[in-house]
N, C-alpha and C positions, 0 to 999 in steps of 0.2 A: 583457459585456464589461470587459475591466481593463485599466487604464495601469498599465505596471511602474513602479517607484518611481521617481522622479529620484535617488534617492542610488544605486542599483544601476547607473544610466548614468554616475553621475556618479563612480563609483570602477571602472569596465572597465577592465582593464590593469594594474591596481591587486596589489599581494599580500599574505597574510595565510599565518602560522605556527601552528596552531591543533592543543594535543595532540601536536604533531611532526609535523602535517601539513601541507605546503607549499600552498599553495591560489594560483591565478593568478585574478581575482576578473574578472567572475562566477563563480560554481559553478555550470556549465552541463551541458547534455548536450545531443547533437546526431545526428542519423541513427540513431535507434535504434527499430525496432518495438515494438508495442507490444499486447495482447490486452486486454482486460475482458470480462469476465461478470458480469452481476447477476440473482441468484436471491431468491424470496419466502422468508421465514422467518418463522415462528412468532414473533408480534410478543412476547408476554410472555417467551419464552426466550430471545429474544435480549437483553433488557435485565438479565439472571441476565451477560452476556459484559461488561458496560462496567462501569468502578470506582468511579465515584461517581454522586454523585443530579444533578447538574449537567447528566451526559452523556444521551441520550434519542435511545432508537432512530427513527431517520426511519419515518413512520410512509405505508404507500405501502396506501390502503384500510385494509386491515386486519391486513395483513403487514408488519417488518420486510425489510431486504433485506440480503443477503450479497453483498460484493463481492469478485472475487477479480480482480488486477490482475498481468499480468508485463509485466517491460520488460528489454529484450533492451539494457542501456546500452554502447553500443559506442563512443562517444568523448566522454567524458568528462574533468573536473579530474582524477579518480584512477583513472585508467584503464578498462580493460572488465572490465564484471560482469552479472549477471544478479540481477534483485530480484523475489521473489514475493510479493506483498501477498493476506494474507486479513484481511478487515475488515468489521465493520458500519456500516451509514449510518447516520450521525446529528446529531443539533442539541445545542448547546452552550447553555447558557441553566437559570434558577431553575425553567422550567415546559416541559413538551414543546409543541413545536410541531405546528400543525395538520397536516391531511392533504395532502400533495403539495408545497402551498405553497415547502417550503424548498426545493425544489427549483429555484423559480424567484428565488425572495428569500433568497439565499444569504448574502449581509455581514447583512440583520437577523437572520437566524436562528442564525449563525456554523453553516452546514452545510457536513459533511466527512464524513469517514469513522474509524473507531475501530478502530485497528489491532492485531488478537489475534497474531497471526505473521510474520513478515519474514524469511524468511531471503535471503541475500544469497553470491553466488560468493564473492568476494574477502576477506581480512582484514582488508584497509586500509579496506572499506567499513564494515563492523562496526563500527572504531576510530572513523572519522568520525562514522556516522550515528548510533551510540549513545551515546558520548560526547558529542557537542555537541547532536545537537540530541533527544535521549531515544525515538532508535525503538529499534525492539528486534528488532534485528538480528542475526544469527549465522549462522555459516557452513553454509551446504547442497549437496546435490548438485542440482544444476540444469541444466536443457536449455531451448533454444529454437528450436521446428523449425516453419520455414514450410514448407506445403506448399500445392499449386494450388490444392487445394479446406478446407484442415483447417491451422486454425494452433493449436499445442502446446503445453505446458510439463508437463516431468516434475519433481516434487519428493521425495527420497531424502534418509534420514538412517539412517548406522549399515546400510548396504544393502536396507532397508527403505522400502519406499512412502509418504511421509505424504499424500501429494496429488496428482492429477492433472487438469489443463483442458486443454479441447480447444472451440476455436468452428470455427464457418462463417463465411469472414471475405466481408463484401459485397464487390460487385462495383466500387462506389462509393465511393472512399476522397477523397474530393476536398472535402470540406464544411469549411469555416474555422471555427477556435474560437479565440479568445484569453480566460484563463481562468484564475483562480485556484482551486487545490485544497489542501484544509485534512489534515493527518493529526493524530489526536490520538493521545495514545502514551501509558501508566503507564512509569515509571522512577525510581529514585530516592526511591519514595511522591509522587511529583508526577504530575500533569496536563501534559502537555508538548504543545504545538501547532507545529504549522511546517508553512508555504506552498510551493509549489512552483507555479511562473509558465506556463502554456504557452502557446505561440503554436503551432498545428498544424494537421492536416487529421485528419480520418477518415470512416470509414465506419459505419454502424448497421443492428443490425437488430432490430425491434420483436414481442416479444410470439411469437405462432406462426411469424413469421420467422426467428425467435433460435434458431436450434438450437447448443446447445452441452452439453457434458458434465464434471460434476464429479466425481471419483471422493476420498473417504476414503478410505485406505491402511489398514494392519496397523499402520502405526506408531502406538505411545500416543500422541502428541503432540499428534494433534487428534481425536480419538475422541470427546471430547466436542461436537465440533462436530456427530455426528450426532443430537443432542439438540433441533436447530433445525428439524429436519422442514424441509430444503431440497427446495424444488417444482422444478417446471420454468424454464427461464431465462425472463426478464422481458426483456432487454436483451444482444445483444453487439455490441461494436466492437470495430473493429481500425484500430488509428494504424500507418500504415508509416511513419513518422519523424517521433519526436516532436521537437519543441526547448521546452529548459523549461529553466529557469533557480530554482534553491532558494534560498529567500529568506533572506536574512543577520538579519531579526528572530524571534527564537523565543519563546513567552509560556508560563506554568508559573504553574501552581496547587497546594496542597497539595489532597493527596485525603483528603475530610474523610469518615471511617467510622465505621460506628455502633459500633465497639468498637478497641480497640488491639488491633494485627498481633500475633501472638504469636511472629512474628520478622519481622524485618528485610526489607525489599524490596531485588530484587538495586540494584546502585549501581555507584559507580566500579571497585569492585574488579573486575570485570568485562571491563571494558574498559583498564586501565591498564597492564597489561602486552603489549598485542596493539602488533603493528609494524605495517606499511607494505606488507605482503605482498600481491602482487594472483597469484598464485597460486591456479588453483581447486582444486576438489575434483574427484576421477574424477567422470564424469558418469552420472545416475542408470542404475540397469539393471534395479529391480525390474521384474518383471512388472506387467502394469495388466489386471485382471480387468475384463470386460464386466458388469455390472450385467445 
């Protein structure tokens, strides 16, 4: 359990203007449903998706963990948008962490997730998320559909399916949790770390009771994920209405690599000319084939 920093409580109701984006503080979200699905993956192949020697896959027995999280942000500081996160659970430090323990001792092992892809609905979310926090945001065609026995989300680009996820939601969604969740991302040749402080309720299914489907489509963007040997779900979570605050504290480190890159990584040129548009792209429409 975590306590929200006093500095966040103290600046509540004040304002910031960053990169042309006006914020009423704190930067928060509420009344926003979310789904999460966790899948085992090949541990050695998961390492290939991590950018530097100080980020290590979280070890669940002999596997790594792929984390798919979709949040339907309905009330936020910058308007409505959907965020579709595809990530690998990780720890941060000079050495790999022991198995399982980082799930309990998150502060000690700097547990979080390394984000591989992060499409969102609106331009303003791209501008703020990437330009300020270094998140790999870009606009995508997204939806979030809640049905009686299924919660699903589809992610298209250029009219082609990139990914689709669905879970069977648990009937009980009243488990309280107050936690700091950490995102690690690569941007500008830096490893960026940002945190969201969650105070919410959720429901969970584990192992055999966890029913989920994750489909990688025919769009080229995520074809490399198929190398991870994604297994059957180990956990699914449904959060009917999250309440969260994006921390104003951001950390960054140089990415130290074996060789000097031949080309510069994506930088501020990718966001400098973006505006504050809250308009969404057309909803996804590509067919999802059952595997």
